[in-house]
C-alpha positions in Angstrom: 0.0 0.0 0.0 3.0 2.3 0.4 2.9 3.2 -3.3 -0.3 5.2 -2.6 1.3 7.2 0.2 2.1 10.8 -0.3 5.8 11.6 -0.6 7.6 12.6 2.5 9.7 15.8 2.5 11.6 18.0 4.9 9.4 20.6 6.6 9.6 24.2 5.6 8.8 27.2 7.7 5.9 27.9 5.4 4.3 24.7 6.7 3.3 26.6 9.9 -0.4 27.1 9.2 -1.2 23.7 7.6 0.7 21.9 10.3 -1.2 23.8 13.0 -4.5 22.9 11.3 -3.5 19.2 11.3 -2.6 19.3 15.0 -5.7 21.3 16.0 -7.9 18.8 14.1 -6.2 15.9 15.8 -6.8 17.5 19.2 -10.4 18.2 18.4 -11.0 14.4 18.2 -10.6 14.2 22.0 -12.7 15.6 24.8 -11.2 18.7 26.5 -8.1 18.6 24.2 -7.7 22.1 22.8 -5.2 23.7 20.4 -3.8 27.1 21.6 -1.3 28.8 19.4 0.6 30.3 22.3 1.5 26.8 23.6 3.2 25.9 20.3 5.6 28.7 19.4 7.7 26.2 17.5 5.0 26.0 14.9 5.6 29.6 13.8 8.8 28.5 12.0 8.8 24.7 12.3 11.7 23.8 10.0 13.9 26.4 11.7 12.9 25.3 15.1 14.0 21.7 14.5 17.1 22.7 12.6 18.2 24.9 15.4 18.1 21.9 17.8 20.0 19.7 15.3 16.7 17.8 14.6 14.4 17.4 11.7 10.8 17.6 10.9 9.2 15.6 8.1 5.9 16.4 6.3 3.8 14.4 4.0 1.6 16.6 1.8 -2.0 15.5 1.3 -3.0 15.1 -2.3 -6.2 17.0 -1.4 -4.2 20.0 0.1 -2.9 20.5 3.6 -0.7 18.1 5.4 -1.4 14.3 5.6 1.2 13.6 8.3 4.2 14.8 10.3 6.9 13.6 12.6 9.9 15.4 14.1 13.0 14.4 15.9 15.3 16.2 18.3 18.6 14.9 19.5 19.1 14.5 23.3 22.9 14.1 23.4 23.0 13.8 27.2 20.8 10.7 26.9 22.4 9.5 23.6 18.7 9.5 22.4 16.4 11.3 20.0 13.0 12.6 21.1 10.1 12.1 18.7 7.5 14.8 18.5 4.8 16.2 16.2 3.5 12.7 15.3 0.2 13.4 13.6 -1.8 11.9 10.7 -4.9 13.1 9.0 -7.6 10.5 9.6 -7.8 9.7 5.9 -4.2 8.4 6.1 -4.4 6.5 9.4 -3.8 2.8 8.9 -2.3 3.5 5.5 1.4 3.0 6.4 2.1 6.7 6.4 3.0 6.9 10.1 5.3 3.9 9.7 7.0 5.6 6.8 7.5 8.7 8.9 8.8 6.7 11.7 11.2 5.0 9.3 12.7 8.5 8.6 13.2 9.0 12.3 14.8 5.6 12.6 17.3 6.4 9.8 18.1 9.7 11.5 18.8 7.9 14.8 20.9 5.3 13.2 22.9 7.8 11.2 23.6 9.7 14.4 24.5 6.4 16.3 21.9 7.2 18.9 21.1 4.3 21.3 17.5 5.1 22.1 14.3 6.8 20.9 11.9 8.4 23.3 8.7 10.3 23.3 5.9 11.8 25.4 2.3 11.3 24.4 -1.0 12.8 25.8 -2.7 10.2 28.0 -5.8 10.5 25.8 -4.1 9.4 22.6 -4.6 5.7 23.1 -4.5 4.9 19.3 -1.1 6.5 19.1 0.1 4.5 22.1 -0.9 1.2 20.4 1.1 2.4 17.4 4.2 3.2 19.5 3.9 -0.2 21.3 3.7 -1.9 17.9 7.0 -0.2 16.9 8.7 -1.6 20.0 8.3 1.4 22.4 7.7 0.6 26.1 5.7 2.8 28.4 7.8 3.9 31.3 6.4 4.3 34.8 5.2 7.8 35.7 3.4 10.6 34.0 4.0 14.3 33.6 1.5 17.1 33.9 1.8 20.0 31.4 -0.4 22.7 33.0 -1.6 23.7 29.5 -5.0 24.8 28.4 -6.1 21.2 28.1 -4.7 20.1 31.5 -2.8 17.4 29.7 -1.1 14.5 31.3 1.5 12.6 29.2 2.9 9.1 29.3 6.6 8.5 28.6 7.7 5.9 26.0 11.2 4.6 25.2 12.7 2.3 22.5 16.2 1.0 22.7 18.0 0.8 19.3 20.2 -2.1 18.2 23.9 -1.4 18.7 25.8 -0.9 15.4 27.7 -4.0 14.3 31.3 -4.1 15.6 
């Protein structure tokens, strides 16, 4: 089915508004989960934000306009890990393999940087996403964090060890 997937490209700063729309629409699927621009300053210049941190953000353009999916990575050198963020998919592309293709980009980034682990935080309401992360080999760690945002969000922590490079 991957032949039908939209191509994945590096994000541009001009993706700001369509990316915000994708995230806001995703949040709207959950009770009391609200998108507030002031809580996402990185979305004003998304490509620049990730580049400044040594990371990368990938975008898949929807053939119908807008963004079909996104996924970003930021290196955490002190943990020899990358953090995955901005994992969103338009409902029309869920189950299509797009999220897997975006994750594969993150995995290549991690392997190229010889990182030993991937980690992420995910809103406690995003159960479908949690199942996807677990399918990819992420394990939910004990504990949660509270964001004190407009949605009063609690997040779960997930980690995935990466295979050591061959000696």
